[in-house]
N, C-alpha and C positions, 0 to 999 in steps of 0.2 A: 516468454511470449509476450508481447505488450499487452496492457489492458485496452480493451475497445468496448463501449458501453453508450449508454444512454446519458452518462454524466458528461458535464462539458469537460473539452480539453486543459481549460486554465484552471488552476486550483481557485481562484476568485469567483469564476463562474459558477464551480462547484460548490462550493460556499453557499450561494445563493439558490441552487435549485436543486443540489441533491439531497433528498430528506433523509432522516434518521428516525425510525420510529421507536428506538428505545424509550422516548417518553409518550408513544402513541398508545393509547387505552386497546384492551382487549385483545393482546397477544396472547398467545397461550403457549408454556414453555413445558415438555415434559422429556424424560432420560429411557431408553431401552436399556434391557438388560445386559447388552451387549457395550451400552455405556456412549450412545450416541445420544448426544443432546440435540434436542429439536425445538424449533420455534415458531410457530403457525400466526401468520397473521392473515385472517381473512378481511376480504374488502367486499362492501358492497356493491362496488362500479368498477370498469374498466373490462379489458376483455385479454390482459396478457398477467402470466404468473412467473414470478421470479422464483428459479430453485438454485439454491446455492449451499454449496459445501466449502466449510473452510477448514483446515487441520493445523494442529497445534505444531505444525511442522515448517521449518523454512532453511534459509542458507545459515544459521548458527548451527544447525544441526549436521550439516555435512561433516562426512568423517573426514581427520586429517589426510591433505593428500588428494581428495576428490572434491576439492570447489567446483560448484554447479552440479552436483548428484541431483539436490532438490528442483534444480531448476529443469534438466534434464526429464527428471520422471513428471514433472508438471508438461512440458511439452507432449509427452510420451500419453499422459493422462486424458487428453482432448482427441488422440490422433490414431491410438491404435485401435485394434478391435476389440468390442466388449457385446456381451449380450448376442441381440440381434443387428448391430452394426460394424462392417465391416472395417477395416484399416481405412483412413483417410487422410486427405492433407490437411493443412490449417485452413488453406481457403475454401476445401469445402467443408470443413465445421463452421467458419464463419458464416458460408452461405446458409448453412442449416438453421441459423439462428441470427436473420437479420437486424430483428430487432434489438437484440442486445446479448454480449456475452461476454465472460471475464476468464483467464486463465494466468495466474500471478502469483509469484514465489516473493514474500519478503524476507524478513531476516528471521523471523519465527511463527512464518504464518505461510499457509498457500490457500488460495480460493479459486474455486471453481465454479463459476454461474453459467446460467443460460435465462434466456427469459423468452417462453413459448405462448399458444395460446390457450386457453385455459380448457379446450377441448383435450389438448394433448397431453395433461398433467400426468394421467394414468401410466400412459407409454413412458414420458421421459423419466418418470420416477423409476421407474423399472430399469432404463438403459444409466441413470445416475447410481443406482445400486449395482450393475453391473460393473459401471468402473471403478467403483470402491471394492468388489468382491472379488473379482474376476477378471480384471484387466488384462489383454493378452500381448505383451509387450514382446516385439521379435526382433530379432538382427537389423530386418528390413526397415524398422521403426526409428531404431539408433541410427541407420544409414542416412535415413531421410531428413534428420530432425538434428542432428549434430551439426551439418555444415547448415542449416539455418541459425543455428547457435552462434557460430562463429561470425557468421554477419550482424547479429542482433549483437554481439559483443563489441565488433568494430564500430557500431554504429552508436553504442552507449559511450565507449572511451576513446574512440579517434574520429570518425567521420562526421559528427555535427557537433560545431563548436561550442554552443550553449549547451549542450547536454553532456557533451563528452568534460567540459571543464566543471561543470558542477557534479557529476559522478566522481571525478578525480579528486574532489574538494572532499566530499561525503566520504570519500573511502580513506582520509587523514582525518576526518573529525571522528569515524568508527571505522577503525581499520577490521575487517572481518575476521575470525578466529584463524589462528595460525597460518597465515599467510594466503589464505583464502582471498577472495574478491567477490563484490557485489556482483552478481549474474554466474559468477563462476571462471575459472581459470581456462581457459581454451585447450590447453596441454593436458589438464588433469581430466578435463571434459571426455577427450580423445581418447585417453586410455582406461577409461570406463567399459566395462565388460558390459555383455547381457545380463549375466547372472548378479552383476552389483545392482543395474538396474531394478529386475525383477526383482531381488529378494528386499531393496528399500521400499518399493512399491507393496510387497507382500507384507513385510513387518508392521509398517507404520502407516499406513494412507488407510486405517480401518477406522472402526468407529468409538472405539476408546478414547480418540484423537480428533474426534471429530464432531462438528455442529452441524445440522442440516437447518434453513432455512426457507420458508416457504413465504412467501409475499403476493396477494393478489386474489382475485374471485372466485374463491372456492369454497366447499362447503368445509367445514373443518371436521366433524365426524367422518365422513370420506376419505379425507386425504389421510388423516391419523391412521386410519385402518390400511391405506397404501403403504403409507410409511410402516409400518408394522411388519406388513407381508413381506416387501421387499430389503427392507434394510436388517430385519430382526435377526435372520437366518446367520448373517456374515458374523466372523470371528472377532473378537474386542481388538486383536493385534496389540503391539508392546509399545511402550511410550517412550521415543527419543529422548536423549538427555543434551540440551543445548551448551555451547561452547561458548566462554565469556568471551566478547569480542576484545580487541587488544586497545591499548590509550591512545589517545589522541595525540597526533603529531604536532609538534612545535608549529607556532604560526609562521614558519617561514616558507618562503616561496616555492613551488615547485616547477622552475622554471623552463622553457625550451632555450631561454637566452636571446628570442626574437623580440622584437617589436610588432604590436597587432595583435590581433585577436582576442581571446576572453580572459579574463580572470575571476576567481569565485573565491569566498571564503565561504566557510560551514561550521556549523556551531552544534554540538552535542545537546539536544534538547534534554530537559528533565523527564522524568518519566511522570506517568499521569497520578502516582500515588506520592510524587515528591511534593515538598511543601512550597518550592519555585513553582509549581507547576501553572498554579492560577494565572499569578502574576506574567510567568513567561508567555500564556496564551493573550494576555493586554497586549503586550509586546508585539506578537506576532498578528495581531489582528491589524494595529498599528503599522506595521512594515507592509502587511498586503495592501492594507488602504493607502498608502503612500504614493504606490505605482502609478504613474499617470498613464494614458491610454495608450494602447502600442503603437508606436510608430511617431509619438511627440518628438521623441529626440533617439537616435541610436547608443547615447551614452546613459540611458535610462537605467537605474540598476534593475535586476529580475530577480524578485525574491522567489524561493520554493518551500514551503512547509505543507506537508500532506497529514493532518493529526492522526488520521487512520492509515492510511497506505504506508508511508513511512515516519511515523512519529520519533523517529529517534534521531532526528539531525534537521536543522532550518539551514538554506543556504541562500546567499545572494551573490548573482554572477554579473557582470557587465563589462561592455566591449572595452578594447583597451584602443585608444585612438593613437593615429601613428607616432606624433611628438610626444608621447608619454611612455615611460616604461611601465612593466608588469606590477612592479610594488607600488609606483603612483596610482597607480589605477585599483591598487587593492587599499592604498591609504584613503582613495576617495570614497571606495566603498566604508570604509570604517567611519568616516567624517560622516555620512551619510546616515548610517544606523545610529551614530553618536547623537547626531541632532533630532532623530525621531525619539531615543531616550531619553533625553535629556527635558522632553516637555514634561509638567507636571501632570501626576493624575489628575485626570477629569472626574468632576462629579459625575457618577453615574458611569463611569468606565467599563466597570465590572458588569454592570447590566447590559451594557450595550456590548459585550462581548458575548456572553452568555445568549442575547437573540443572534447574533451574528455566526456564532457556531452551532445553533441550535439544529439545521438541520445534521448535522455529522455527530456532532455528542451529545443530542439529546438535554441539553441543557433548558429548553422551553417545551412546553406542550404544542403539539402539530396536529391539526387535526387530520381523518382518513383522506381528507382529499387533497393534500399536499404528499400524503405517502402515495396515492395510486397515480400521482403526475410520473414518479418513477420507482415502480415496484424494485429494480435491480437496485437503485443506491440505499432503498430502504432495507433490503436485505443483507447488503454490505456494511450497513450502519449498525444492525444489530447485531451481529455476527462480531464485528471489530470491537464494538465497546464491550462485548461480552467477554471475550479472549482477554482485552485490555483491564478488565475490571471498573471499566468507568459507569459511573452512577450518574447520570445527567442531573438530577436534582442536586444529588451533594454538591457535584460540582459549581453548579451555578450558586450555591450559599458560598462556595470558596470564594469565587470570582467576586462576589459582591463585598466579602470579608479584607481584599487585599489593600492595604492602606499605601503611604507614600513610601514610607520605611521597607516596607517587604517588597515593593516593587524596586527600588533603589538595591536592594540588597541580591533581589535575583539578578539585574543588571549586571553586577560586579561579579555574581558566582557565576553566570553562564557566559557573559562576552567579555567581560575583562580582559586586561593586557595578558596574553599566555595560559587565558583560561578556555583550553581544549579549541581554540581557533584552529582552522587551515585554510590553506588556499593553494591553488592551482593555476597556471596558465598556459594556454596553448596557442600555434600559431593558428590562423583562420584558414577556413573550410569553406568551400563554396556552400550556400546552401543548397538542398533537394528536394 
């Protein structure tokens, strides 16, 4: 299920408006006896409360031959019956939460979030606990959701050229474990049984693998009491073991043999605790900032890097003009990237990067007024930074310490010839 929230559709806009309160004052974190990690961020203003649950389970945890299991559980998580709420369609779920919602499966996380009026907090926490503790997945849910997943996967890898070529490049830069695929393999999804899906939820989508984050205008003591009441009785659950992704595919093109369409390159990004990560963020900022306003020219590169949603990969896509081959378009991407990377490290560039990523990575303090502008974005930032072990203040210091030698070493390590680059090209599809 695709992410739909108040955060902007493009990453550049998200960088500007989606606050991350890792660095915001007055957050309270505690753990229940069953292992549930809880973070509360009460605000003095606003009308909406974000309720977000993030699990330490994603597509890397799918058993071999069951690629898409976590993705299917995510679909059922928000549409199956639970507590006082009957089985519903995705459209009915969206309609219930018009301000913001999210149901998203990453490589090693699943996030379920809604934004609700502050008066509804007690009832919504009760339902959130029911979905964690006693979700009623039925065959009817699978019959409804699997066809939706077929369409979703077709859109991801075939129907929409820019999206499809990017996903195909990502899959070459960071192949899913044991023949799986980002989003799942539809034949393997269709082979899943009701017991497969029920058991996977019953074992793993539990407090011991979860973090609950609340952000908004609520009273802290009362919220804590509600969390303990509704989530405390749920069994801890079992921790799944992730499987390692495959090695990057060499940089040769996956080519349809046709001219036109799109081409993309993707590179595996360093982990947040890697020495190269701060220098990588500096270059990522440059790449994102180099994009001209949409519509300037159809040949402009289209980069994507989401440090919390999909931190594993950075990609650059570009249209292929009729008179050039896909290889020539890929070379144009490389030349564009090289020109950006060849610029000397500017004075205070680390500081500028900390400023621009502050909303997502907590690298600079933000006032609560910024958090109140988007409680969902704030909750997502808290949860994912905690999962990734990102300390915003420490990262800001690391960014400030990057020098020219470290920057050049990162460029060679991450973006050098044959260093994990991947590319794909597709024939064009009409925009929809």
